[in-house]
C-alpha positions in Angstrom: -7.8 5.5 -3.3 -6.4 8.5 -1.8 -2.9 8.3 0.0 -4.6 9.0 3.7 -6.8 6.0 3.3 -3.6 4.0 2.0 -1.7 5.0 5.1 -4.4 4.4 7.7 -5.1 0.9 6.5 -1.5 0.2 6.3 -1.1 1.3 9.9 -3.6 -0.6 11.1 -2.0 -4.0 9.8 1.7 -2.2 11.3 -0.1 -2.3 14.5 -1.6 -5.9 13.9 1.8 -7.5 13.0 4.2 -5.0 15.1 4.6 -7.5 18.2 5.8 -10.3 16.0 8.4 -8.8 13.8 12.1 -8.5 15.2 12.9 -5.6 13.4 10.4 -3.0 14.3 11.5 0.6 13.1 12.3 -1.1 9.5 9.4 -2.7 9.3 7.3 0.3 10.1 9.4 2.8 8.1 9.6 0.4 4.8 5.8 -0.5 5.3 4.7 3.1 5.4 7.1 4.3 2.4 6.3 1.0 0.5 2.1 2.3 0.3 3.4 5.3 -1.5 5.1 3.3 -4.2 2.5 2.0 -6.6 1.4 5.5 -7.3 4.7 6.7 -8.5 3.5 6.1 -11.7 0.9 8.9 -11.5 2.2 12.5 -11.6 -0.5 13.6 -9.5 0.4 11.4 -6.7 2.2 12.5 -3.8 5.5 10.4 -4.7 4.8 10.9 -8.5 4.9 14.7 -8.1 8.5 14.5 -7.9 10.0 15.2 -11.3 12.7 12.7 -11.2 10.4 10.2 -11.7 9.1 11.6 -15.0 11.2 8.9 -16.7 9.3 6.4 -15.0 5.9 7.9 -15.8 6.9 8.1 -19.6 7.3 4.2 -19.6 4.5 3.0 -17.6 1.1 4.1 -17.4 -1.0 4.5 -14.1 -2.8 1.6 -12.6 -0.3 -0.7 -15.2 2.4 -3.1 -14.4 3.3 -1.2 -11.0 -0.2 -1.7 -9.7 0.1 -5.6 -10.0 0.3 -8.5 -7.7 3.1 -9.8 -10.4 5.1 -7.0 -9.7 5.1 -7.1 -6.0 5.8 -10.4 -5.9 8.9 -10.2 -8.1 10.1 -7.2 -6.2 9.3 -8.9 -2.6 11.4 -12.0 -4.0 14.2 -9.9 -4.7 14.1 -8.2 -1.5 13.9 -11.7 0.2 17.1 -12.7 -1.5 19.0 -9.4 -1.3 17.4 -7.4 2.1 15.6 -9.9 3.7 14.7 -7.5 7.0 12.8 -5.2 4.9 11.0 -7.6 2.4 7.9 -8.1 5.0 7.2 -4.6 5.4 7.6 -4.0 2.0 5.2 -6.8 0.9 2.6 -5.3 3.6 2.5 -1.6 2.8 2.6 -2.2 -0.9 0.4 -5.1 -1.1 -2.4 -3.7 0.9 -2.1 -0.6 -1.4 -3.0 -2.9 -4.4 -5.9 -4.7 -2.1 -7.2 -1.4 -1.3 -7.3 -0.4 -5.2 -8.7 -3.5 -6.2 -11.9 -2.3 -4.7 -12.1 1.0 -6.5 -14.1 1.8 -9.5 -11.3 1.7 -11.7 -9.4 -1.1 -10.3 -6.3 -2.8 -11.1 -5.2 -5.4 -13.1 -3.9 -7.9 -10.6 -1.8 -10.2 -12.7 -0.4 -8.0 -15.2 -0.1 -8.6 -18.4 -2.9 -10.3 -18.0 -6.0 -8.2 -19.2 -8.5 -9.5 -16.5 -9.3 -6.7 -14.1 -10.3 -6.7 -10.4 -12.8 -3.7 -9.3 -15.5 -2.9 -7.5 -17.8 0.4 -6.5 -15.8 2.5 -4.5 -14.9 5.8 -5.8 -11.7 7.5 -5.2 -12.2 10.4 -2.6 -16.1 9.5 -2.8 -18.1 9.0 0.2 -17.6 5.1 0.8 -13.8 5.9 0.8 -13.9 8.4 3.7 -16.2 6.0 5.6 -13.5 3.4 5.0 -10.7 6.0 6.1 -12.9 6.7 9.2 -13.3 3.3 10.2 -9.3 2.5 9.7 -8.4 5.8 11.8 -11.1 4.4 14.6 -9.2 1.0 14.3 -5.8 2.4 14.2 -6.7 4.5 17.5 -8.2 1.5 19.3 -5.3 -0.7 18.1 -2.3 2.1 19.4 -4.4 2.3 22.7 -4.2 -1.3 22.9 -0.7 -1.5 22.5 0.0 1.8 24.7 -2.0 0.1 27.5 -0.1 -3.1 27.5 -2.9 -5.5 27.1 -1.2 -7.6 24.4 
């Protein structure tokens, strides 16, 4: 999926969970930033265009290790141990990125290094992704209005 779709999905879930999070600013910032991280292994992604990541891209292939729940759980575990304040935001942003990509035609290998692939029918940048994007943007606006109007 494209980064705009990943961000709209992450924003939706940020708005769902924001009321139960203690460090709201850190949660929002880390969740949004973590949404970009799985694609750092692709030189065509927003984050991956950064030349300093070329070394990483040399050693890992796109939708390999970094696109796995195994990697997510390992990094989240380390964050819980050393930086617990940001661990939930990281888990949410990174995990939603992986979940969304698991519905694409290309899919992901959720439990890397195992070969089993999780994929479906959504084409990156295709009509179905645009529909998902629009639905989440509407949901984002609805939740944002709900939060602003203080219905919660």
